[in-house]
BALOMI-582536 format. One record per residue: residue number from 1; y, x, z of N, C-alpha, C in turn; residue in one letter. Coordinates in pm, 1 decimal. Layout:
N
PT     k       n.py       n.px       n.pz      ca.py      ca.px      ca.pz       c.py       c.px       c.pz   r
PT   NUM          Y          X          Z          Y          X          Z          Y          X          Z   A
...
END
This chain:
151
PT     k       n.py       n.px       n.pz      ca.py      ca.px      ca.pz       c.py       c.px       c.pz   r
PT     1     3825.3     2623.8    -1539.3     3691.8     2565.3    -1537.9     3594.7     2655.0    -1461.8   M
PT     2     3609.4     2783.7    -1475.7     3522.8     2875.9    -1404.0     3548.7     2869.3    -1254.9   A
PT     3     3672.5     2836.9    -1216.8     3706.9     2828.7    -1075.6     3631.2     2715.7    -1007.1   T
PT     4     3624.3     2598.6    -1070.2     3553.6     2486.9    -1008.0     3404.9     2516.6     -995.8   S
PT     5     3349.6     2585.0    -1093.3     3209.2     2624.2    -1086.8     3188.3     2724.9     -973.8   S
PT     6     3280.2     2819.4     -962.1     3272.1     2919.5     -855.7     3287.0     2852.2     -719.4   T
PT     7     3381.7     2757.9     -710.0     3400.9     2684.7     -584.4     3275.8     2606.0     -547.7   D
PT     8     3212.8     2544.9     -647.0     3091.4     2467.2     -621.8     2978.9     2556.6     -571.3   A
PT     9     2966.1     2673.5     -632.9     2861.5     2767.3     -590.7     2890.8     2818.8     -450.5   V
PT    10     3017.7     2851.3     -423.5     3055.7     2898.9     -289.9     3029.5     2791.2     -185.4   S
PT    11     3064.6     2667.2     -219.1     3039.0     2556.8     -127.4     2891.0     2536.7     -103.3   G
PT    12     2811.9     2550.0     -208.1     2666.7     2534.0     -194.1     2608.4     2644.9     -108.1   A
PT    13     2659.8     2767.0     -124.1     2609.8     2879.4      -42.6     2647.2     2862.3      103.8   R
PT    14     2763.6     2804.6      129.7     2810.2     2787.9      266.9     2745.5     2668.1      336.4   A
PT    15     2683.1     2580.1      259.0     2623.4     2458.8      316.3     2510.3     2494.2      412.4   H
PT    16     2512.7     2429.8      528.8     2405.7     2446.4      626.2     2331.2     2313.6      634.4   V
PT    17     2206.5     2308.7      587.9     2131.7     2182.4      589.8     2104.2     2137.1      732.5   P
PT    18     2103.4     2005.1      752.3     2067.4     1951.2      882.7     1987.3     1823.6      862.8   K
PT    19     1901.9     1796.8      957.7     1818.4     1677.6      953.9     1886.4     1569.4     1036.0   L
PT    20     1910.8     1455.1      975.4     1975.3     1343.4     1043.4     1872.7     1230.8     1055.8   V
PT    21     1836.2     1199.9     1178.0     1739.4     1093.3     1204.3     1812.8      964.7     1240.7   L
PT    22     1743.9      852.9     1229.7     1807.9      724.3     1257.8     1856.4      715.4     1401.8   S
PT    23     1791.9      785.7     1492.8     1834.1      782.4     1632.9     1975.8      837.3     1649.1   A
PT    24     2015.3      929.0     1562.6     2149.8      985.8     1571.5     2256.2      884.4     1532.3   L
PT    25     2220.5      783.9     1456.0     2314.9      681.2     1415.7     2346.6      583.7     1527.9   G
PT    26     2258.2      576.5     1627.1     2279.7      483.1     1737.8     2409.3      514.4     1810.7   H
PT    27     2436.7      642.0     1831.2     2558.2      681.3     1903.4     2682.8      639.7     1826.6   E
PT    28     2676.5      647.1     1695.3     2791.7      607.8     1614.6     2818.7      457.9     1626.4   A
PT    29     2715.2      378.7     1646.9     2731.1      233.6     1656.3     2776.7      191.5     1795.7   V
PT    30     2712.1      245.2     1899.3     2736.0      198.9     2035.1     2825.5      290.6     2118.2   H
PT    31     2849.7      411.4     2071.3     2928.2      506.5     2149.4     2838.7      593.2     2235.8   G
PT    32     2898.2      694.5     2296.5     2817.9      789.1     2374.2     2832.9      770.6     2524.6   S
PT    33     2917.8      678.7     2568.6     2938.9      655.3     2711.3     2824.6      578.5     2775.1   G
PT    34     2838.1      554.9     2905.0     2734.9      483.9     2980.1     2711.4      342.8     2929.4   G
PT    35     2819.6      270.8     2900.5     2805.4      134.7     2848.6     2740.4      136.3     2710.1   L
PT    36     2774.5      234.3     2629.5     2713.1      247.4     2497.3     2563.7      273.6     2507.7   G
PT    37     2525.4      359.9     2601.7     2382.3      387.7     2621.6     2309.4      262.7     2670.6   R
PT    38     2373.0      187.0     2761.9     2312.0       62.1     2810.1     2297.8      -37.9     2696.2   L
PT    39     2401.0      -54.7     2615.8     2394.8     -146.0     2501.1     2285.8     -104.3     2403.6   N
PT    40     2276.5       24.7     2376.4     2174.0       75.9     2284.3     2035.3       48.2     2340.7   R
PT    41     2015.6       77.4     2470.1     1885.7       56.3     2533.8     1846.7      -91.3     2527.4   W
PT    42     1940.8     -178.2     2564.3     1914.5     -321.9     2564.6     1886.6     -373.5     2423.4   L
PT    43     1966.9     -330.9     2327.2     1948.2     -375.6     2188.0     1812.2     -333.1     2134.2   A
PT    44     1771.9     -211.3     2164.6     1642.1     -162.0     2115.9     1528.2     -239.6     2182.0   V
PT    45     1539.1     -265.7     2311.4     1433.6     -340.2     2381.6     1421.4     -483.0     2326.6   R
PT    46     1534.4     -549.5     2308.7     1530.7     -686.2     2256.6     1476.3     -688.2     2115.0   I
PT    47     1524.1     -595.1     2031.8     1477.2     -588.9     1893.1     1327.6     -560.6     1887.3   T
PT    48     1280.2     -469.2     1971.3     1136.8     -438.2     1971.7     1053.0     -556.2     2019.1   N
PT    49     1104.6     -633.5     2114.9     1024.6     -746.7     2162.4     1031.8     -864.3     2065.3   S
PT    50     1150.4     -895.2     2015.2     1162.5    -1006.5     1920.3     1102.5     -968.0     1784.8   V
PT    51     1112.1     -841.4     1750.2     1061.6     -795.8     1620.8      916.1     -755.5     1626.3   G
PT    52      833.3     -839.9     1683.7      689.3     -812.5     1688.7      614.4     -934.0     1634.6   S
PT    53      498.0     -910.8     1585.1      418.1    -1021.8     1534.4      375.9    -1113.9     1649.0   M
PT    54      360.3    -1061.2     1770.8      325.7    -1146.4     1884.8      437.2    -1247.1     1911.2   W
PT    55      560.9    -1201.7     1896.4      674.2    -1293.6     1913.8      674.1    -1397.5     1801.4   C
PT    56      639.3    -1356.9     1680.8      631.2    -1452.0     1568.9      525.4    -1558.2     1597.4   A
PT    57      411.9    -1516.8     1653.2      307.5    -1613.9     1687.8      357.1    -1709.1     1796.2   Y
PT    58      423.9    -1655.5     1897.6      474.9    -1739.4     2006.3      580.4    -1837.1     1954.1   A
PT    59      669.3    -1789.4     1866.8      771.8    -1877.6     1810.5      709.1    -1984.5     1721.2   F
PT    60      601.7    -1949.5     1651.7      532.5    -2049.1     1568.9      476.1    -2159.5     1657.8   T
PT    61      411.2    -2119.4     1766.5      355.3    -2219.4     1859.4      467.1    -2305.6     1917.5   A
PT    62      578.8    -2242.2     1952.6      691.9    -2316.9     2007.4      748.1    -2415.8     1905.2   L
PT    63      760.2    -2373.2     1780.6      812.9    -2461.0     1675.7      717.7    -2577.2     1647.6   A
PT    64      587.6    -2549.9     1654.0      490.0    -2655.6     1623.9      487.2    -2765.6     1729.4   L
PT    65      538.2    -2735.9     1847.7      542.8    -2838.6     1953.3      628.4    -2957.3     1909.5   I
PT    66      738.2    -2928.8     1839.3      828.8    -3037.6     1799.5      794.4    -3096.6     1662.0   S
PT    67      694.2    -3040.9     1593.2      657.5    -3093.3     1461.0      612.2    -3239.1     1464.5   L
PT    68      524.8    -3279.4     1555.9      481.7    -3420.6     1555.7      599.2    -3517.7     1570.4   P
PT    69      696.1    -3484.2     1653.3      811.9    -3573.5     1671.6      894.4    -3580.9     1544.0   A
PT    70      908.8    -3466.4     1474.6      985.3    -3465.3     1349.8      914.5    -3549.1     1243.9   A
PT    71      782.6    -3537.2     1233.9      706.4    -3616.0     1136.1      705.0    -3764.3     1172.1   L
PT    72      695.5    -3793.2     1301.3      691.8    -3933.4     1346.0      823.3    -4005.1     1318.9   A
PT    73      930.2    -3930.0     1312.4     1060.2    -3994.3     1285.9     1063.2    -4054.4     1145.7   S
PT    74      987.7    -3994.4     1052.7      984.3    -4044.6      915.9     1112.3    -4018.1      838.8   G
PT    75     1208.3    -3957.7      900.5     1336.4    -3931.1      836.1     1331.0    -3797.0      761.6   S
PT    76     1359.9    -3798.5      630.2     1360.0    -3672.3      555.6     1460.2    -3571.4      612.3   P
PT    77     1572.4    -3620.7      663.0     1673.1    -3529.7      718.0     1618.5    -3459.6      842.3   I
PT    78     1548.5    -3530.8      927.3     1491.0    -3471.2     1048.7     1381.4    -3372.1     1011.5   V
PT    79     1297.6    -3408.7      914.1     1188.1    -3320.0      872.1     1244.0    -3193.2      808.2   I
PT    80     1342.1    -3207.3      717.7     1404.2    -3089.6      655.2     1475.9    -3006.8      761.3   V
PT    81     1542.4    -3073.5      854.4     1609.1    -3002.3      963.5     1510.1    -2923.3     1047.0   G
PT    82     1393.2    -2983.3     1075.7     1290.9    -2911.8     1152.9     1243.9    -2789.0     1077.1   W
PT    83     1218.6    -2805.9      946.9     1170.1    -2692.7      866.2     1275.7    -2581.3      862.9   I
PT    84     1399.9    -2620.8      829.5     1505.2    -2520.6      811.1     1552.8    -2461.2      943.4   A
PT    85     1581.1    -2544.5     1039.5     1643.6    -2496.5     1161.9     1543.2    -2449.8     1266.3   Q
PT    86     1433.7    -2516.2     1274.8     1337.6    -2480.2     1379.2     1236.8    -2378.8     1327.6   T
PT    87     1163.0    -2416.4     1226.2     1053.1    -2330.5     1183.9     1101.9    -2203.2     1115.1   F
PT    88     1178.7    -2217.6     1008.6     1218.6    -2098.8      932.2     1300.1    -2001.3     1016.5   L
PT    89     1401.4    -2051.2     1085.6     1486.1    -1960.7     1163.4     1410.1    -1898.3     1279.7   Q
PT    90     1330.3    -1976.2     1346.6     1260.0    -1928.1     1464.8     1145.9    -1833.1     1429.6   L
PT    91     1070.0    -1865.2     1327.9      951.1    -1786.2     1294.4      983.9    -1668.8     1202.5   V
PT    92     1072.5    -1690.2     1106.8     1100.4    -1581.9     1012.6     1179.3    -1466.9     1073.9   L
PT    93     1259.3    -1492.2     1175.3     1337.8    -1385.7     1237.6     1250.5    -1268.8     1282.8   L
PT    94     1149.0    -1289.6     1367.2     1067.8    -1174.8     1408.5      990.1    -1112.3     1293.1   P
PT    95      946.0    -1193.8     1197.9      870.6    -1139.4     1084.8      960.1    -1050.0      999.3   I
PT    96     1083.9    -1089.8      978.5     1178.1    -1007.6      901.9     1205.4     -876.0      974.9   I
PT    97     1222.0     -883.2     1106.2     1246.5     -760.8     1183.8     1127.0     -667.4     1174.9   I
PT    98     1005.8     -720.9     1184.0      885.0     -638.3     1170.7      884.2     -569.0     1034.3   V
PT    99      913.4     -645.5      929.3      917.1     -587.4      795.1     1021.7     -478.6      783.0   G
PT   100     1138.6     -501.4      841.0     1243.7     -399.6      836.1     1203.1     -275.5      913.1   Q
PT   101     1135.2     -291.0     1025.6     1088.3     -175.7     1102.5      987.6      -93.9     1023.5   N
PT   102      898.8     -162.5      952.0      800.2      -91.9      868.8      871.8      -15.6      757.5   V
PT   103      967.1      -81.3      691.1     1042.2      -14.8      584.2     1123.3      102.1      638.0   Q
PT   104     1183.6       85.6      753.8     1264.1      191.9      814.0     1177.4      312.3      849.0   S
PT   105     1059.6      287.1      904.4      969.4      397.2      939.1      926.9      473.0      813.9   A
PT   106      898.2      400.1      707.4      860.7      464.3      581.4      976.6      545.1      525.4   S
PT   107     1094.7      488.9      530.8     1214.1      556.8      480.5     1243.0      682.9      561.7   S
PT   108     1230.9      674.1      694.2     1252.1      791.6      778.7     1150.3      900.8      748.0   D
PT   109     1025.6      861.8      729.2      921.0      960.4      697.7      950.2     1028.9      563.8   A
PT   110      992.9      951.4      464.3     1027.9     1011.0      333.9     1148.2     1103.3      346.8   R
PT   111     1247.0     1061.9      424.2     1367.0     1144.1      441.9     1332.5     1276.4      509.6   A
PT   112     1247.0     1271.4      611.2     1207.0     1395.0      679.2     1127.7     1485.3      585.7   E
PT   113     1038.2     1427.8      505.6      960.5     1507.8      410.3     1052.0     1567.7      303.6   A
PT   114     1146.0     1488.0      252.8     1241.6     1538.8      153.7     1326.8     1649.8      213.2   D
PT   115     1367.2     1632.6      337.5     1448.9     1734.6      403.2     1371.1     1865.7      414.4   H
PT   116     1246.4     1857.8      457.9     1164.0     1978.5      470.1     1147.3     2045.7      333.9   A
PT   117     1127.3     1966.2      229.7     1113.1     2021.0       94.8     1241.9     2089.3       49.6   T
PT   118     1354.9     2023.9       73.1     1482.7     2082.4       32.5     1513.7     2210.4      109.2   L
PT   119     1478.8     2216.0      236.5     1498.0     2338.9      314.1     1411.9     2451.2      256.3   I
PT   120     1287.0     2418.8      220.8     1198.3     2520.3      162.2     1253.3     2569.3       28.6   A
PT   121     1299.9     2477.4      -54.9     1357.9     2515.3     -184.6     1482.2     2600.7     -163.1   I
PT   122     1565.3     2562.0      -69.1     1686.9     2638.0      -39.4     1652.5     2779.9        6.2   H
PT   123     1553.4     2789.8       94.7     1512.3     2920.8      145.6     1459.0     3008.7       33.0   T
PT   124     1373.7     2952.7      -51.3     1318.3     3029.7     -162.5     1426.4     3069.3     -263.6   L
PT   125     1517.7     2977.9     -292.3     1625.4     3007.4     -386.4     1715.9     3116.8     -331.7   T
PT   126     1745.7     3111.3     -202.8     1827.7     3215.2     -140.1     1757.8     3349.6     -147.8   T
PT   127     1628.5     3349.1     -124.6     1551.2     3474.1     -131.7     1554.1     3531.2     -273.1   E
PT   128     1533.6     3445.6     -373.0     1537.3     3490.9     -512.6     1676.7     3542.1     -546.8   V
PT   129     1778.9     3473.1     -501.1     1916.9     3516.3     -526.9     1942.5     3653.3     -465.5   H
PT   130     1897.1     3673.6     -342.1     1916.6     3803.7     -276.2     1840.6     3913.8     -348.3   N
PT   131     1721.7     3884.4     -397.2     1644.7     3983.1     -473.8     1718.7     4017.4     -603.1   I
PT   132     1775.7     3914.6     -668.7     1853.1     3938.6     -791.4     1974.2     4025.5     -763.1   N
PT   133     2040.8     4004.3     -651.8     2155.3     4087.7     -615.4     2112.3     4232.2     -593.1   L
PT   134     1998.3     4249.5     -525.9     1946.5     4385.0     -502.9     1910.3     4452.3     -635.1   Q
PT   135     1846.1     4376.1     -724.4     1809.8     4431.9     -854.8     1933.9     4469.2     -934.9   Q
PT   136     2035.6     4385.7     -929.3     2160.3     4413.9    -1000.0     2223.4     4542.2     -946.6   T
PT   137     2222.3     4557.4     -815.8     2278.0     4678.8     -754.8     2198.6     4801.9     -797.0   E
PT   138     2069.2     4792.5     -799.8     1985.2     4905.6     -843.4     2013.5     4939.3     -989.6   I
PT   139     2024.2     4836.3    -1074.2     2054.1     4861.8    -1215.8     2190.5     4926.4    -1233.7   L
PT   140     2289.6     4884.9    -1155.8     2422.3     4946.8    -1163.4     2414.9     5093.4    -1124.4   K
PT   141     2340.3     5124.1    -1019.3     2325.4     5264.1     -976.0     2254.6     5346.9    -1083.1   R
PT   142     2150.9     5288.2    -1141.9     2079.2     5360.0    -1248.0     2169.7     5383.5    -1368.9   L
PT   143     2247.4     5280.4    -1404.9     2339.7     5295.3    -1517.5     2443.8     5403.1    -1489.6   D
PT   144     2497.2     5403.5    -1367.5     2598.9     5504.7    -1335.9     2536.0     5643.2    -1331.3   S
PT   145     2411.7     5657.8    -1288.0     2343.3     5786.9    -1286.8     2316.7     5832.3    -1429.9   R
PT   146     2271.1     5736.4    -1514.9     2245.0     5769.5    -1655.9     2374.1     5808.0    -1726.8   D
PT   147     2481.8     5738.8    -1696.1     2610.1     5769.9    -1758.9     2656.2     5907.6    -1716.8   A
PT   148     2636.1     5946.9    -1590.8     2674.4     6080.5    -1543.1     2586.0     6189.1    -1600.7   G
PT   149     2458.6     6157.0    -1628.5     2365.2     6257.7    -1681.4     2391.2     6284.3    -1828.7   A
PT   150     2444.2     6187.2    -1903.9     2467.2     6208.0    -2046.9     2594.4     6284.4    -2073.1   T
PT   151     2680.8     6306.2    -1975.0     2806.8     6378.9    -1996.3     2785.3     6523.0    -2001.4   R
END
């Protein structure tokens, strides 16, 4: 049981903290080659343009063009189809992407702040540990000097 605790402490001491940002995940998805970089660039550009409120407004205007025809048909199936297939899919897509971008930015900011805090805690804990080791060494020297003086 003491071995696993010792192994855990040794592993914790050997750990080197690193900051992982969302941009680093792009390479894992698309690869690091030229085609991967092109795919990443294109995907980010499309996502940024479609995932904007301006695109949501444009898609709303586009969807509303066909609304009068759907209502004029008088058919519940056509009206429900317009709502589900035209309006919801067309308009909600950019709005959902905008929301995800906001959540992702907040999550990244929290992760970076947590990382900075953990690095500071790690640094302070290491410093305290090193001071404790120095104090232990001094106490051992004092004990050995006292033991030699009492003989």
